[in-house]
C-alpha positions as CSV (number, residue, x, y, z in Angstrom):
1,M,98.0,145.2,-42.2
2,N,96.6,148.3,-40.6
3,T,95.6,147.4,-37.0
4,A,92.3,149.4,-37.2
5,I,91.3,147.4,-40.3
6,A,92.0,144.1,-38.6
7,W,89.9,145.2,-35.6
8,L,87.1,146.2,-37.9
9,R,87.2,142.9,-39.6
10,G,87.2,141.2,-36.2
11,L,84.1,143.1,-35.2
12,R,82.3,142.1,-38.4
13,L,83.3,138.5,-37.7
14,V,81.8,138.6,-34.2
15,I,78.6,140.1,-35.6
16,H,78.5,137.5,-38.4
17,L,79.0,134.7,-35.8
18,A,76.0,136.0,-33.9
19,V,74.0,136.0,-37.2
20,G,75.0,132.4,-37.7
21,L,73.9,131.4,-34.3
22,G,70.6,133.1,-34.9
23,L,70.1,131.1,-38.1
24,A,71.1,127.9,-36.3
25,L,68.5,128.6,-33.6
26,A,65.9,129.3,-36.3
27,V,66.6,126.0,-37.9
28,R,66.4,124.2,-34.6
29,V,63.0,125.6,-33.7
30,D,61.5,125.4,-37.2
31,F,59.0,122.6,-36.6
32,T,57.6,123.1,-40.2
33,R,61.0,122.0,-41.6
34,R,60.7,124.7,-44.2
35,L,64.1,126.2,-43.4
36,S,67.1,124.5,-45.1
37,G,70.1,124.5,-42.8
38,P,72.6,123.8,-45.7
39,R,71.1,126.6,-47.8
40,L,71.2,129.1,-45.0
41,M,74.8,128.1,-44.2
42,H,75.7,128.3,-47.9
43,W,74.8,132.0,-47.7
44,W,76.5,132.4,-44.3
45,T,79.8,130.8,-45.4
46,G,79.9,133.0,-48.5
47,M,79.6,136.1,-46.3
48,L,82.2,134.7,-44.0
49,L,84.8,134.4,-46.8
50,E,84.0,138.0,-47.8
51,I,84.6,139.2,-44.2
52,L,87.9,137.3,-44.0
53,N,88.8,138.6,-47.5
54,I,89.4,135.1,-48.9
55,R,89.1,135.1,-52.7
56,L,87.7,131.8,-53.8
57,F,88.3,130.3,-57.2
58,V,86.4,127.2,-58.3
59,S,87.4,124.7,-61.0
60,G,85.0,122.1,-62.2
61,Q,81.6,121.8,-60.6
62,P,79.7,119.7,-58.1
63,A,77.9,116.7,-59.7
64,S,74.2,116.7,-59.5
65,G,72.2,114.3,-57.4
66,A,73.4,112.0,-54.7
67,R,77.1,112.3,-54.1
68,F,79.8,111.2,-51.7
69,T,82.4,114.1,-51.8
70,V,85.9,113.5,-50.4
71,S,88.4,116.3,-50.0
72,N,91.9,116.9,-48.6
73,H,92.0,118.7,-45.3
74,V,94.2,121.8,-44.6
75,S,92.2,124.0,-42.2
76,W,88.9,124.7,-40.6
77,L,88.6,127.1,-43.5
78,D,88.0,124.1,-45.8
79,I,84.4,123.8,-44.5
80,P,83.3,127.4,-45.3
81,L,85.1,127.1,-48.7
82,I,83.1,124.1,-49.7
83,G,80.0,125.4,-48.0
84,A,80.3,128.6,-50.1
85,C,80.5,126.5,-53.2
86,E,77.3,124.5,-52.6
87,P,74.6,123.7,-50.0
88,T,75.8,120.4,-48.5
89,H,76.2,118.3,-45.4
90,F,79.5,117.5,-43.7
91,L,80.9,114.6,-41.7
92,S,82.6,115.5,-38.4
93,K,84.0,113.9,-35.3
94,S,81.3,113.5,-32.6
95,E,83.1,115.9,-30.2
96,V,82.3,118.9,-32.5
97,R,78.6,118.5,-31.5
98,D,79.4,119.8,-28.0
99,W,81.7,122.7,-29.0
100,P,80.4,126.2,-28.4
101,V,79.3,128.1,-31.5
102,A,80.8,125.5,-33.9
103,G,78.5,122.8,-32.6
104,M,75.4,124.8,-33.1
105,L,76.5,125.8,-36.7
106,A,77.3,122.1,-37.4
107,E,73.9,121.0,-36.2
108,A,72.2,123.6,-38.3
109,C,74.0,122.3,-41.4
110,G,72.7,118.8,-40.8
111,T,76.2,117.5,-40.0
112,F,76.7,113.7,-39.6
113,Y,78.9,112.6,-36.8
114,I,81.3,109.7,-36.3
115,R,82.4,108.3,-33.0
116,R,86.1,107.5,-33.0
117,G,87.3,104.0,-32.3
118,K,86.3,100.5,-33.2
119,G,82.6,100.2,-34.3
120,G,82.1,103.9,-34.9
121,S,81.5,103.7,-38.6
122,R,78.5,101.3,-38.6
123,P,76.1,103.6,-36.7
124,L,77.1,106.5,-39.0
125,L,76.5,104.4,-42.2
126,N,73.1,103.5,-40.9
127,L,72.2,107.2,-41.1
128,L,74.4,108.2,-44.1
129,V,73.3,105.5,-46.6
130,P,69.6,106.4,-46.5
131,H,70.5,110.1,-46.8
132,L,72.5,109.3,-50.0
133,R,69.9,107.0,-51.4
134,A,67.4,109.8,-51.1
135,G,69.5,112.0,-53.3
136,G,71.5,113.8,-50.6
137,N,75.2,114.6,-50.5
138,V,77.9,114.7,-47.9
139,V,81.5,116.0,-47.6
140,V,84.1,113.8,-45.9
141,F,87.7,114.5,-45.1
142,P,89.1,111.0,-45.3
143,E,92.7,111.9,-44.3
144,G,91.4,112.1,-40.8
145,T,93.6,115.1,-39.9
146,T,94.8,118.4,-41.4
147,T,98.1,118.9,-43.4
148,D,100.1,121.8,-44.8
149,G,98.3,121.2,-48.1
150,R,101.4,120.4,-50.2
151,D,100.4,116.8,-50.6
152,V,97.6,114.4,-49.5
153,L,97.9,111.8,-46.7
154,P,96.5,108.3,-47.3
155,F,92.7,108.2,-47.3
156,H,91.0,106.0,-44.8
157,S,88.7,103.6,-46.7
158,R,86.1,102.4,-44.3
159,L,83.5,105.3,-45.0
160,F,83.7,104.7,-48.7
161,A,81.5,101.7,-48.0
162,G,78.7,104.2,-47.6
163,A,79.0,105.3,-51.3
164,I,79.1,101.7,-52.4
165,E,76.0,100.7,-50.3
166,A,74.1,103.7,-51.6
167,G,75.2,103.2,-55.2
168,C,76.2,106.9,-55.6
169,P,79.4,108.3,-57.2
170,V,82.4,109.6,-55.3
171,Q,83.5,113.1,-56.3
172,P,87.1,114.0,-55.2
173,V,87.7,117.6,-54.3
174,A,91.1,119.3,-54.0
175,I,91.6,122.4,-51.8
176,R,94.7,124.6,-52.0
177,Y,95.6,128.0,-50.7
178,G,97.9,130.8,-51.8
179,R,100.3,132.5,-49.5
180,A,100.2,135.9,-47.8
181,R,102.2,138.7,-49.4
182,D,105.1,138.0,-47.1
183,G,105.2,134.4,-48.3
184,A,103.8,133.0,-45.1
185,A,101.5,129.9,-45.3
186,V,98.7,131.3,-43.1
187,A,95.9,128.9,-44.1
188,P,97.1,125.5,-42.7
189,F,95.7,124.7,-39.3
190,I,98.2,122.1,-38.0
191,G,100.5,121.2,-35.2
192,D,100.1,123.3,-32.1
193,D,97.8,125.8,-33.7
194,D,94.8,126.9,-31.6
195,L,91.6,128.3,-33.2
196,V,91.7,131.8,-31.7
197,S,95.3,132.4,-32.7
198,H,94.7,131.1,-36.1
199,V,91.6,133.3,-36.6
200,L,93.6,136.3,-35.5
201,R,96.3,135.4,-38.0
202,I,93.7,135.3,-40.8
203,L,92.2,138.6,-39.7
204,R,95.7,140.2,-39.9
205,T,96.2,138.9,-43.4
206,P,95.1,141.5,-46.0
207,E,94.0,138.9,-48.5
208,L,94.1,135.2,-49.1
209,V,93.5,133.2,-52.2
210,A,91.9,129.7,-52.2
211,E,90.9,127.3,-54.9
212,V,88.5,124.4,-54.8
213,T,88.8,121.9,-57.6
214,Y,86.0,119.5,-58.3
215,C,87.4,116.4,-60.0
216,R,85.5,114.1,-62.2
217,P,83.0,111.8,-60.2
218,I,84.1,108.2,-59.8
219,P,81.3,105.6,-60.4
220,V,81.2,102.9,-57.7
221,Q,80.0,100.0,-59.7
222,S,82.2,96.9,-59.5
223,M,84.6,98.6,-57.0
224,D,85.5,97.7,-53.5
225,R,86.1,100.4,-50.9
226,D,89.9,100.1,-51.0
227,T,90.0,100.5,-54.8
228,L,87.5,103.4,-54.7
229,C,89.5,105.1,-51.9
230,A,92.8,104.8,-53.8
231,A,91.2,106.2,-57.0
232,A,89.8,109.2,-55.1
233,Q,93.1,109.8,-53.4
234,A,95.0,109.7,-56.7
235,A,92.6,112.2,-58.2
236,V,93.2,114.7,-55.4
237,R,96.9,114.1,-55.4
238,G,96.9,114.8,-59.2
239,V,95.8,118.4,-58.4
240,L,98.1,118.8,-55.3
241,G,101.3,117.2,-56.6
242,P,104.8,118.7,-56.2
243,A,104.5,120.9,-59.3
244,A,101.2,122.4,-58.1
245,S,102.7,123.0,-54.7
246,A,105.6,124.9,-56.2
247,A,103.3,127.0,-58.4
248,I,101.2,127.9,-55.3
249,A,104.3,129.1,-53.4
250,E,105.3,131.4,-56.3
251,L,101.9,133.0,-56.7
252,P,101.5,136.6,-55.5
253,V,98.3,136.9,-53.5
254,E,96.6,139.2,-56.1
255,Q,96.5,136.4,-58.7
256,P,94.1,133.5,-58.9
257,L,95.4,130.0,-58.7
258,A,95.7,128.2,-62.0
259,A,93.7,125.1,-62.6
């Protein structure tokens, strides 16, 4: 990719981050509560994908009303992908709250936080269940870590108790990415990757294709959390199975991913 173009995209990204911080600050000082953080970030993440030249294809659609959304986790890019699809709340580890830039953006989106270790889920559920009962939604990455996107790791089941207590459906979401023109898998954020190097890698990639697939919602009635967790994982794996992975690897970047 032309170096000048990459630098221009980097400059646009810096300006856009400043805009995001301005929006986050506006939400924080809005004592009237008229500003919707998730809706502002919905616009902001859509613009972010445009700056990074990520072409997003969406299959299916978010269910209406209260919803516990669970997705596989490949990269930090997963959050702006889903954020660009719909205004929503996310669940994150508690450390993110103190991160520069990302912490302010997360706070503006109304992010829920979980403290790692024993006993961390109950305080979260005490906040999450009323949010869901009031018709809210939240996005959770129950693998607990990122992967290369070719398959899905076992989901952790404890947070599925929130959907059961709130009586709201679970909607599985599958995220997958195409490759760069040279065949490189640039999207996964795994292993020894650091955020700055990964962002620079994305900026140097002329175009990236991504697909978000909304699977059919799963009703929670008469299900325990382990059964519900297994059903959600199976739905995501059905989209990300070996055949799908092979198809992604063979796609040129100019083509959309097939559903």
